[in-house]
Wavefront OBJ file of the C-alpha trace (Angstrom):
o trace
v -90.591 112.268 81.150
v -90.447 112.412 84.940
v -90.321 109.295 87.106
v -93.823 109.921 88.429
v -95.177 110.243 84.898
v -93.421 107.035 83.894
v -94.943 105.200 86.852
v -98.404 106.433 85.921
v -97.894 105.173 82.390
v -96.651 101.722 83.323
v -97.845 100.903 86.870
v -101.489 99.908 87.514
v -103.345 101.209 90.555
v -104.011 98.947 93.552
v -107.791 99.375 93.755
v -109.041 95.757 93.917
v -109.909 93.734 97.018
v -109.942 89.952 97.357
v -113.411 90.061 95.770
v -111.962 91.746 92.723
v -109.340 89.029 92.325
v -111.979 86.349 92.915
v -114.226 88.015 90.345
v -111.612 87.737 87.605
v -110.868 84.077 88.332
v -114.576 83.202 88.467
v -115.260 85.227 85.328
v -112.653 83.331 83.319
v -113.651 79.949 84.768
v -117.262 80.811 83.916
v -119.156 78.156 85.918
v -122.403 78.661 83.973
v -120.552 78.406 80.663
v -118.576 75.377 81.812
v -121.630 73.489 83.025
v -123.692 74.406 79.948
v -121.120 73.499 77.308
v -118.229 71.389 78.631
v -120.023 68.170 79.490
v -121.089 67.374 75.937
v -117.636 66.589 74.588
v -116.806 64.611 77.729
v -120.007 62.563 77.434
v -119.196 61.803 73.792
v -115.767 60.515 74.877
v -116.542 58.514 78.056
v -120.297 58.012 78.076
v -121.940 58.142 81.492
v -118.626 58.557 83.359
v -118.706 62.364 83.059
v -118.842 62.933 86.857
v -115.824 60.655 87.341
v -113.813 62.724 84.857
v -114.685 65.875 86.786
v -113.584 64.286 90.058
v -110.210 63.528 88.457
v -110.053 67.020 86.948
v -110.753 68.574 90.346
v -107.972 66.569 92.004
v -105.552 67.530 89.235
v -106.387 71.234 89.528
v -106.113 71.104 93.321
v -102.575 69.750 93.010
v -101.667 72.356 90.399
v -103.149 75.216 92.411
v -100.671 74.498 95.219
v -97.821 75.858 93.083
v -99.650 79.060 92.196
v -100.663 79.589 95.827
v -97.152 79.124 97.176
v -95.517 81.313 94.539
v -98.073 84.149 94.714
v -97.407 84.268 98.455
v -93.887 85.295 97.492
v -94.235 87.238 94.211
v -96.871 89.709 93.006
v -96.729 91.077 89.460
v -99.036 91.586 86.462
v -97.482 88.705 84.529
v -98.887 85.672 86.402
v -96.795 82.611 85.414
v -94.450 84.976 83.578
v -93.230 86.364 86.901
v -93.679 83.229 89.005
v -91.582 81.059 86.696
v -89.241 83.897 85.728
v -88.129 84.328 89.323
v -87.794 80.596 90.040
v -86.490 79.039 86.793
v -85.038 82.060 85.018
v -86.207 84.818 82.650
v -86.385 82.733 79.444
v -88.463 80.075 81.204
v -90.612 82.878 82.579
v -91.204 84.275 79.119
v -92.117 80.811 77.790
v -94.608 80.296 80.620
v -96.095 83.748 80.273
v -96.424 83.205 76.526
v -98.388 80.026 77.243
v -100.790 81.791 79.595
v -101.250 84.750 77.247
v -101.948 82.465 74.275
v -104.324 80.426 76.445
v -106.522 83.388 77.208
v -106.369 84.578 73.642
v -107.709 81.189 72.503
v -110.291 81.196 75.297
v -111.515 84.567 74.024
v -111.685 83.177 70.472
v -113.548 80.080 71.630
v -116.077 82.178 73.489
v -117.086 83.927 70.288
v -118.411 80.501 69.251
v -119.836 79.807 72.719
v -121.879 83.013 72.656
v -123.109 82.130 69.168
v -124.132 78.628 70.266
v -125.920 79.785 73.403
v -127.737 82.634 71.657
v -129.165 80.134 69.179
v -130.083 77.765 72.023
v -131.932 80.659 73.682
v -133.784 81.485 70.461
v -134.726 77.831 69.979
v -136.070 77.641 73.535
v -138.117 80.783 73.037
v -139.819 79.533 69.851
v -142.359 76.721 69.642
v -141.184 75.663 66.217
v -139.510 72.654 64.646
v -137.416 75.102 62.614
v -136.640 78.043 64.915
v -135.021 81.224 63.648
v -131.273 81.156 64.216
v -128.527 83.767 63.963
v -125.108 83.193 62.336
v -122.807 82.558 65.282
v -120.277 85.144 64.153
v -122.931 87.866 64.389
v -123.934 87.229 67.997
v -120.368 86.332 69.004
v -119.111 89.457 67.250
v -121.530 91.609 69.235
v -120.165 90.033 72.414
v -116.636 90.838 71.264
v -117.629 94.456 70.549
v -119.065 94.752 74.062
v -115.814 93.293 75.401
v -113.935 96.016 73.544
v -116.208 98.633 75.074
v -115.748 97.217 78.584
v -111.987 97.296 78.018
v -112.269 101.093 78.037
v -113.873 101.018 81.500
v -112.090 100.888 84.855
v -111.206 97.249 85.517
v -112.816 97.359 88.952
v -116.161 97.781 87.188
v -115.360 94.818 84.959
v -114.722 92.424 87.845
v -117.886 93.569 89.593
v -119.777 92.723 86.420
v -118.153 89.292 86.345
v -119.142 88.581 89.951
v -122.773 89.546 89.308
v -122.962 87.444 86.138
v -121.567 84.335 87.762
v -123.556 84.830 90.968
v -126.823 84.677 89.015
v -125.615 81.704 86.963
v -124.453 79.678 89.963
v -127.736 80.302 91.787
v -129.751 79.142 88.762
v -127.776 75.949 88.172
v -127.885 75.136 91.890
v -131.686 75.288 91.836
v -131.794 72.991 88.790
v -129.381 70.536 90.408
v -131.534 70.299 93.535
v -134.677 69.728 91.451
v -133.036 66.888 89.488
v -131.838 65.227 92.686
v -135.252 65.568 94.357
v -136.993 64.053 91.316
v -134.555 61.127 91.222
v -133.097 61.879 87.805
v -134.468 60.343 84.634
v -136.339 57.243 85.812
v -136.704 55.946 82.237
v -132.962 56.115 81.506
v -131.159 54.906 84.616
v -132.359 57.138 87.456
v -129.809 57.973 90.165
v -126.942 55.831 88.870
v -123.782 56.046 90.988
v -121.938 53.836 88.492
v -121.204 57.152 86.741
v -118.349 57.417 89.254
v -116.999 53.977 88.326
v -114.024 53.100 86.087
v -115.904 50.000 84.900
v -116.187 49.918 81.123
v -113.650 52.713 80.709
v -110.110 52.472 79.403
v -107.273 54.497 80.864
v -106.467 56.151 77.557
v -110.022 57.409 77.121
v -110.162 58.737 80.664
v -106.900 60.657 80.368
v -107.932 62.033 76.994
v -111.189 63.305 78.482
v -109.475 64.994 81.424
v -108.270 67.895 79.242
v -111.860 68.534 78.193
v -112.852 68.607 81.851
v -109.934 70.889 82.717
v -111.470 73.467 80.371
v -113.965 74.006 83.168
v -111.285 75.142 85.615
v -109.139 76.915 83.041
v -108.607 80.424 84.340
v -108.655 79.721 88.056
v -105.191 81.325 88.179
v -106.425 84.471 86.404
v -106.222 86.388 89.691
v -102.437 85.927 89.599
v -102.351 88.533 86.798
v -103.735 91.114 89.242
v -100.690 91.128 91.495
v -100.157 94.843 90.874
v -103.833 95.856 91.104
v -104.921 94.014 94.263
v -104.421 95.303 97.785
v -102.297 93.043 99.997
v -101.736 90.660 97.040
v -99.646 88.098 98.913
v -102.672 87.405 101.073
v -105.602 88.123 98.770
v -104.375 86.485 95.547
v -103.748 83.050 97.158
v -107.070 83.353 98.967
v -108.891 84.027 95.684
v -107.121 81.127 93.957
v -107.938 78.594 96.660
v -111.555 79.727 96.968
v -112.039 79.442 93.215
v -110.548 75.945 92.964
v -112.367 74.385 95.920
v -115.693 76.110 95.265
v -115.672 75.327 91.549
v -114.620 71.696 92.095
v -117.481 70.941 94.488
v -119.973 72.739 92.241
v -118.799 71.061 89.033
v -118.909 67.520 90.403
v -122.400 67.948 91.871
v -123.783 69.654 88.765
v -122.225 67.178 86.326
v -123.641 64.224 88.253
v -127.044 65.928 88.206
v -126.774 66.435 84.452
v -125.713 62.822 83.858
v -128.675 61.361 85.751
v -130.915 64.128 84.432
v -130.405 63.058 80.836
v -129.980 59.411 81.831
v -126.992 57.118 82.011
v -128.048 54.663 79.314
v -127.082 55.029 75.649
v -130.073 57.220 74.812
v -129.391 59.534 77.749
v -125.696 59.860 76.902
v -126.571 60.684 73.286
v -129.029 63.363 74.392
v -126.398 64.847 76.710
v -123.603 64.891 74.137
v -125.765 66.479 71.427
v -127.344 69.232 73.538
v -126.579 72.791 72.482
v -126.951 73.950 76.104
v -127.235 71.050 78.533
v -128.455 73.096 81.518
v -131.150 74.795 79.457
v -132.328 71.464 78.028
v -132.651 69.994 81.520
v -134.274 73.173 82.818
v -137.014 72.785 80.225
v -137.539 69.116 81.131
v -137.490 69.390 84.923
v -138.899 72.875 85.607
v -140.372 74.464 82.502
v -139.695 76.638 79.508
v -139.387 79.831 81.553
v -136.574 78.368 83.629
v -134.907 77.054 80.490
v -134.867 80.599 79.143
v -133.304 81.849 82.385
v -130.560 79.210 82.143
v -130.028 79.937 78.453
v -129.588 83.622 79.194
v -127.189 83.012 82.092
v -125.087 80.796 79.804
v -124.873 83.604 77.251
v -123.834 86.045 79.945
v -121.310 83.574 81.381
v -119.744 83.086 77.945
v -119.544 86.869 77.632
v -118.020 87.103 81.116
v -115.442 84.453 80.223
v -114.581 86.335 77.028
v -114.285 89.569 78.977
v -112.069 88.031 81.648
v -109.942 86.121 79.133
v -109.335 89.139 76.916
v -108.570 91.245 79.991
v -105.989 88.755 81.262
v -104.385 88.263 77.835
v -104.153 92.029 77.482
v -102.490 92.366 80.882
v -99.923 89.721 80.035
v -99.208 91.383 76.689
v -98.834 94.650 78.591
v -96.393 93.027 81.059
v -94.270 91.610 78.217
v -94.191 94.866 76.276
v -93.430 96.936 79.373
v -90.352 94.771 79.912
v -89.177 95.341 76.336
v -90.487 92.104 74.755
v -93.070 93.692 72.469
v -94.029 97.089 71.037
v -93.562 99.911 73.538
v -97.101 101.204 72.932
v -98.545 97.949 74.286
v -96.522 98.413 77.467
v -98.208 101.677 78.453
v -101.425 102.442 80.299
v -104.049 104.988 79.347
v -104.936 107.921 81.583
v -107.255 105.696 83.656
v -104.448 103.224 84.342
v -105.715 100.517 81.944
v -103.658 98.642 79.258
v -106.036 99.678 76.469
v -103.517 99.368 73.609
v -102.635 95.786 74.539
v -106.331 94.936 74.978
v -107.115 96.355 71.539
v -104.481 94.103 69.984
v -105.977 91.035 71.697
v -109.494 91.872 70.525
v -108.300 92.481 66.960
v -106.592 89.080 66.752
v -109.678 87.404 68.243
v -111.874 88.984 65.586
v -109.606 88.014 62.686
v -109.330 84.343 63.695
v -113.076 84.122 64.363
v -113.884 85.527 60.909
v -111.489 83.071 59.260
v -113.078 80.152 61.140
v -116.580 81.242 60.194
v -115.723 81.685 56.512
v -113.740 78.450 56.139
v -115.962 76.247 58.313
v -112.924 75.065 60.301
v -112.966 73.400 62.752
v -115.559 70.693 62.138
v -115.704 68.427 65.190
v -118.927 66.552 64.462
v -120.851 68.126 67.361
v -123.767 69.159 65.169
v -123.021 72.856 65.734
v -120.318 74.913 64.025
v -120.387 77.379 66.916
v -119.932 74.656 69.551
v -117.126 73.116 67.454
v -115.420 76.520 67.372
v -115.698 76.769 71.149
v -114.359 73.288 71.884
v -111.523 73.441 69.355
v -110.016 76.781 70.308
v -110.671 76.327 74.023
v -108.953 72.930 73.939
v -105.918 74.505 72.248
v -105.916 77.081 75.008
v -106.280 74.443 77.725
v -103.273 72.487 76.458
v -101.148 75.662 76.262
v -102.257 76.407 79.806
v -101.221 72.923 80.925
v -97.727 73.622 79.558
v -97.620 76.807 81.629
v -98.942 74.870 84.638
v -96.117 72.369 84.194
v -93.579 75.192 84.250
v -95.148 76.583 87.434
v -94.938 73.128 89.015
v -91.246 72.915 88.134
v -90.734 76.434 89.456
v -92.455 75.458 92.708
v -90.154 72.456 93.094
v -87.110 74.691 92.747
v -88.639 77.328 95.020
v -89.106 74.786 97.808
v -85.662 73.270 97.340
v -83.811 76.600 97.345
v -85.917 79.094 99.330
v -88.512 77.237 101.368
v -86.766 74.196 102.793
v -89.127 74.256 105.759
v -91.807 73.132 103.282
v -89.816 70.137 102.032
v -92.595 67.712 102.931
v -94.794 69.501 100.386
v -92.411 68.648 97.561
v -94.485 65.596 96.634
v -97.411 67.832 95.604
v -95.764 69.612 92.642
v -93.962 66.387 91.668
v -97.242 64.459 91.406
v -98.857 67.438 89.673
v -96.065 67.500 87.066
v -96.398 63.784 86.391
v -100.171 64.084 85.966
v -99.748 66.850 83.402
v -97.230 64.773 81.421
v -99.580 61.759 81.443
v -102.463 63.929 80.217
v -100.266 65.254 77.381
v -99.309 61.749 76.307
v -102.848 60.415 76.125
v -104.100 63.471 74.273
v -101.455 63.139 71.585
v -101.278 59.377 71.057
v -104.721 59.049 69.480
v -104.534 62.062 67.145
v -104.333 61.548 63.387
v -104.491 65.119 62.019
v -101.772 67.741 62.268
v -104.553 70.295 62.785
v -105.757 68.487 65.903
v -105.923 70.773 68.924
v -102.936 69.228 70.791
v -100.596 69.615 67.804
v -101.697 73.197 67.154
v -101.165 73.984 70.836
v -97.659 72.497 70.846
v -96.827 74.360 67.621
v -97.925 77.668 69.154
v -95.869 76.933 72.257
v -92.878 76.107 70.033
v -93.202 79.593 68.512
v -93.002 81.081 71.994
v -89.971 78.932 72.768
v -88.195 80.100 69.596
v -88.927 83.740 70.400
v -87.547 83.250 73.889
v -84.384 81.616 72.592
v -83.742 83.773 69.514
v -84.561 87.312 70.655
v -81.315 89.174 71.461
v -81.056 90.362 75.033
v -84.456 88.967 76.028
v -83.151 87.396 79.235
v -81.566 90.646 80.397
v -84.682 92.690 79.566
v -87.029 90.297 81.336
v -84.797 89.922 84.366
v -84.417 93.672 84.732
v -88.156 94.192 84.305
v -89.114 91.506 86.796
v -86.620 92.748 89.371
v -87.942 96.291 88.984
v -91.610 95.340 89.139
v -91.242 92.932 92.040
v -89.045 95.266 94.078
v -91.590 98.063 93.618
v -94.356 95.670 94.626
v -92.401 94.664 97.738
v -92.267 98.282 98.788
v -96.054 98.625 98.546
v -96.954 95.376 100.332
v -97.199 94.474 103.952
v -94.116 92.993 105.618
v -93.311 89.576 104.244
v -94.869 87.601 107.076
v -97.254 85.699 104.848
v -96.499 82.595 102.917
v -94.341 80.828 105.477
v -96.739 78.332 106.971
v -96.120 74.609 106.751
v -99.520 73.503 105.415
v -99.869 72.899 101.672
v -102.395 75.744 101.376
v -102.712 79.164 103.030
v -103.837 79.090 106.645
v -103.390 82.082 108.897
v -102.073 84.242 106.081
v -105.317 83.759 104.216
l 1 2 3 4 5 6 7 8 9 10 11 12 13 14 15 16 17 18 19 20 21 22 23 24 25 26 27 28 29 30 31 32 33 34 35 36 37 38 39 40 41 42 43 44 45 46 47 48 49 50 51 52 53 54 55 56 57 58 59 60 61 62 63 64 65 66 67 68 69 70 71 72 73 74 75 76 77 78 79 80 81 82 83 84 85 86 87 88 89 90 91 92 93 94 95 96 97 98 99 100 101 102 103 104 105 106 107 108 109 110 111 112 113 114 115 116 117 118 119 120 121 122 123 124 125 126 127 128 129 130 131 132 133 134 135 136 137 138 139 140 141 142 143 144 145 146 147 148 149 150 151 152 153 154 155 156 157 158 159 160 161 162 163 164 165 166 167 168 169 170 171 172 173 174 175 176 177 178 179 180 181 182 183 184 185 186 187 188 189 190 191 192 193 194 195 196 197 198 199 200 201 202 203 204 205 206 207 208 209 210 211 212 213 214 215 216 217 218 219 220 221 222 223 224 225 226 227 228 229 230 231 232 233 234 235 236 237 238 239 240 241 242 243 244 245 246 247 248 249 250 251 252 253 254 255 256 257 258 259 260 261 262 263 264 265 266 267 268 269 270 271 272 273 274 275 276 277 278 279 280 281 282 283 284 285 286 287 288 289 290 291 292 293 294 295 296 297 298 299 300 301 302 303 304 305 306 307 308 309 310 311 312 313 314 315 316 317 318 319 320 321 322 323 324 325 326 327 328 329 330 331 332 333 334 335 336 337 338 339 340 341 342 343 344 345 346 347 348 349 350 351 352 353 354 355 356 357 358 359 360 361 362 363 364 365 366 367 368 369 370 371 372 373 374 375 376 377 378 379 380 381 382 383 384 385 386 387 388 389 390 391 392 393 394 395 396 397 398 399 400 401 402 403 404 405 406 407 408 409 410 411 412 413 414 415 416 417 418 419 420 421 422 423 424 425 426 427 428 429 430 431 432 433 434 435 436 437 438 439 440 441 442 443 444 445 446 447 448 449 450 451 452 453 454 455 456 457 458 459 460 461 462 463 464 465 466 467 468 469 470 471 472 473 474 475 476 477 478 479 480 481 482 483 484 485 486 487 488 489 490 491 492 493 494 495 496 497 498 499 500 501
């Protein structure tokens, strides 16, 4: 096989702009999905203090994003944390981090099978004036979404990210309208009205707050998805950091405003909190109350599409990471090759197959049961929380890699060192408070740590893995260097991109 043929089989095409990178990050974050389904578990844990938890989550993600921004200004590769950590802490650490991100998006894809099922049934309930509306088994509707994801995986990825941008654009516009209506009507006057004590620590314990932060972080999970497009985005050292920062800041402002609107919309007293925590689709429920049934149906549909977009983006990112591993010799060779359109179809097929198998097992066994009143919503929260904790492990590795990067290569940025240090400490604190209250070995944190332990064992026990990864990363990054603009970006002194972005 000639060199040019080999490149075509293993090197993606650079045909995405900054909007393409932003589309993937937004698609995985899924603002409509996050705001429709992530507040319920948080409300059950901390009552009316949901907006406060999202303020803390936004600050945590902003700190964490600094590491991804700084490292993607230097490295661009399809492996996201795999490459970023691999080049700063070493190949085995890179594999461990990349494993965490890949497993994260696999679990996000699995969780979104349940999310689609939950939101489809919420849509059907909204459309029927009946005390006993017709419902569909969540595996059926979620399985259809997974089949569509498989079909989209055979399309050019540029079309996929355009689809993600359109989906989330409609969803964000709809939830923004609802938020403004709730604010203008003064919230639920019978259950607390506009109650700014939702931003207060009063009545909350530190353990409960830290435990709820992981649930909130589900909403931002995937902001770094654009980092997996380092070989498919034009001028990646400029456009990838720009997409990451835009996603984090935009999503943080949106989430805090929307979650406060939802809290006062349902009400901040006990009855309001109960209604919030038990809603199958919180935005749709509020849309029905504050605007009308037609708007509730619009919000229900956008939530379904957002869950599908998140599944599509998650499966696409997991497939690209699996492709990056396999291309570097850590996985079957067939998963490390691209089809004739330049897409990692074999790796994507493997991701979709695993997602289907685990979803079927969950549906048949009834596990997990999280007491949310909906098996589909329990499936979403359980698997997405596992994914979020795995992602936090990968985030921790990126923070450590950033610390070393600054100390060894970017000493002019020494004053920024406090950012990844504080970010690392926050992640460790969140881990502690999510583990200390668990009583079952099947609890999401323990399953997540067990899965990460498997990745660690593979990284330590596989013969020659360090040499394979190091050779692969050096090859991929050197080729990327040759295709990029001169390395003038990424050397500013501010904590986030300025002129280079």
